[in-house]
N, C-alpha and C positions, 0 to 999 in steps of 0.2 A: 591380356589381350591389349594390343597397342591402340592406341586413339588416332583415330585419320581426322584431317581438318574436316570433313564434312559433318564429322560423326560429333563435334565440339560443338556445347550448348549454343554458342553464341553465335555458328553457323547453322546449326540448324531453325534458329528463330528467324535469319536472315533470310532464309528460304523461304519461312511461311510469310514474312514483312514482306517479300517480293513477290511474293503469290505463286511462287512454284510448289511443284508437291514434294512431298518427301519421297526422299529414297527408299526404296525397300525391295525385300528380294522379289514380290510378285511382280513390281513393277521392272526390275530388272530382266527377270524370266520373261515378261512380256514382252519387253522391248527385245530380248534376244532371238523367241519366236517371230518376229516382225522382220527383224535382219535375217532369219534362216528365210521366209516365204519369200523375200525380196530378191537376197543374191546366193542362198544356200548356206548349209549348214557349216560350211568348212571356211567360207569367203568372207565373216566378218572379223577384225579382230577386237581385242578387249578395250581397245582403245576407243573404237567404232562406237561400241555397246554402252561404255560411260558417258561418251558423247551422245549418246542417243537419251540418256536419262539426264543429262546434265549435270555430270558429276565427274570424280576423278577416277581413274582405275582402278586407284587404293580403295575405293569406296564399293566397286563392284566386288572386289576381293574381300571386302569385310563382311560384305550382306550374305555373300554367294559362297564364293572361293574362285579357285583360278579358272582358267576357259575352260578345261574339260570337264570341269564340277558345273559349270552353267551348261554346258551342250546336254551332260545328261538329265539336267532339270528340263530342257528343253525337248528332249527326246520324253521325258513323262509324261509331258503336256500333248506332244505331238501323239503318242500310245493311246493317250486318254481320250482322243478325239474319233477312238476307232467305237462302231454301233456293234453292239452284238446281236445277232440273230435271238429268235426264240429258242432256249435252250433245250426246250422238248422237240425240237427238230430232230430229223434222222441224221447221222453222223453227214453224210454226202450233201446233203440239204443244205445244213448248217453252214458248211464251209461252199457249199457252192455262194451263198448269201456273203459271208464273211468276207472272201478272200479279193472280191471286188472293192469292196469298201478299203481294204488295207492298201490298194492299189490308190485310190482317190484322195486315201488322208495323206500318204508319203510323198506321193506327186506333189502336194502344195508346199512341202518343203524340203525341197532337193538337197542331198546328202545326208540324209536319214536313213533311207534305205540301205544305202551303203555301211554306215554305220551300223545299224543294227544287225545286217547280214555279217558283218564283222566281229561282232560282239556280242550279240544277242540281245536280247529286249531284256536287261538288267535293270530296269526301272520300275518302281512299284505298281504303277498303271496298269503294268503287264500282266498282273496277278491276276485278275477276274477274268483276264482273255484266255490264256495260259489254260486257268483251273476249267474253265466251260469247253475249250477247245479239246483239252486234254480228256476231260471228261465224257465229251462226246464219243469219241473214240474210245473210251473205255466200254462205254456203256454198248457200243457196237460190236465188241468184242476182241479189239486188238489187244488186249491185256498188259505184258507189260512194255510190248511194241510201242504202246500209245505215245508216250512222249518222243520217240523216233520218227514216227509218221508225222506227229504236230511239228516237230523240227523241220523234219522234210518240207512239208506245207510251205511252212512263213518263210524259209530260208530260199526256197525256191522265188517265191513274191517276192522277197526281198531284194534278190538277185537280180530280177527281171526287172524291177522299176530303177534299182542302182543302173543299170544297164541305159535304160532310158532315157534318165539324169544326165549320164556320163557323154551319151551320143549328141542328146539335143545340144550340149555346151560346144560340140564340132559341125555342125549342120553343113558349113560348106565342105568339107572334107567327104561326110557323108553323102553328100550329093554326087561329088565327082567317081567316088567310088560306085555308086549307083549307076552311073550312066556307064561306066567299066563293065559291069556287070552284065546290064543290059544289051552289052553287046554280043553278049555269047549266044543271044535267043536263037541266033541262025545256024548256030553250029550242030551241026549234024552228027560230027565224029565224037561230039560230048554231050551225050542225051543227058545227062544230070544238070551241069552248065546251063544248058539249054532250056530246061524246064524252070531252072531259077532265074535265069538272064528274061524268058515271059514274065514272071512275076514281078522281078523288078521294071520291067521296062511298062506295065500298068499300072505302077504305084507312081513311076514318072511321070507319065501321061494323065493322072488322075491325082489331082491334088487332097479330094476327098478321102479318097480311096488310101493315099499316103498317110493322111491325118489321125486316120485311125490304125493303123498299121500297129502300133506297140500293144496299143488294147488290145486288138485281135491275137497278136504273140504271146501275151500274156495270160490271156483266157485260154490259150493252146496249151501253154506251158502247165498252167495248174490243175487244168481237167485231165492233161495225162499223167501225171502224179495222183489224182483222185481214181483214175482207170487202174493205176498200178498198185495202189492200196485197195481196190476194191478185191482184184485179184490175191495179192496178200490176205485178207479177209476170209476169204472164201477157202484160202488153202489152210489159213490157221484152225478154220471150223473144222473143215474135213480131218485134219489132224487131232482137233479134241474130240472128234465122235470116236474115232479109232482106240484112243485110250479111256474112253467111258466103261466104265465096270458091264463086264457082260457082253464087251464085244471080241 
């Protein structure tokens, strides 16, 4: 393994002598997590991260790895912040409590939801979450479909948070489009657009209503997914009853 200037004994002693904290993997990931909260997971460079811990980029690479490896470590921390509900709750109650937590945690670190939606929660901290969530679905009777049901819920959650992250970064364009849609509210010849226009006009006129729009949209999306899974569970139980001995 190559030796970097920061890791040489004389350099390490100079950091201690000057009162600067040692560069460690934990401190690097702490700094990356903070940068992600401030500017988004994809919006900081390895050089900026190195500056945040008062070191050279080569030192970051030595302690953690390349930028992608640092990002995975950040995601591990982010997923680790998720609070799991009581595992004895019925499956729907468990997800009704858990999914709002997913949004609140991922929103603290813009870009993390998009990364998780694209590549999945391939981090160690996700194991307890996945085990418990899939376990609740297995206990409910989803059987071999339990992993699919879990992935549907988490992918939907991540995608809607990612959309919220992206749109927040283009707020001016979003407002222009909102006003354009609001203009349709008087179009009797386009009833669908008229209803959309009415809802958009209400958002434009009420900042408090607009501020909670994405939270309501997120809740609507995950609740409709849960509704669909509840219907599917009823189908699975009906099929099971038909195949039971004596039926």
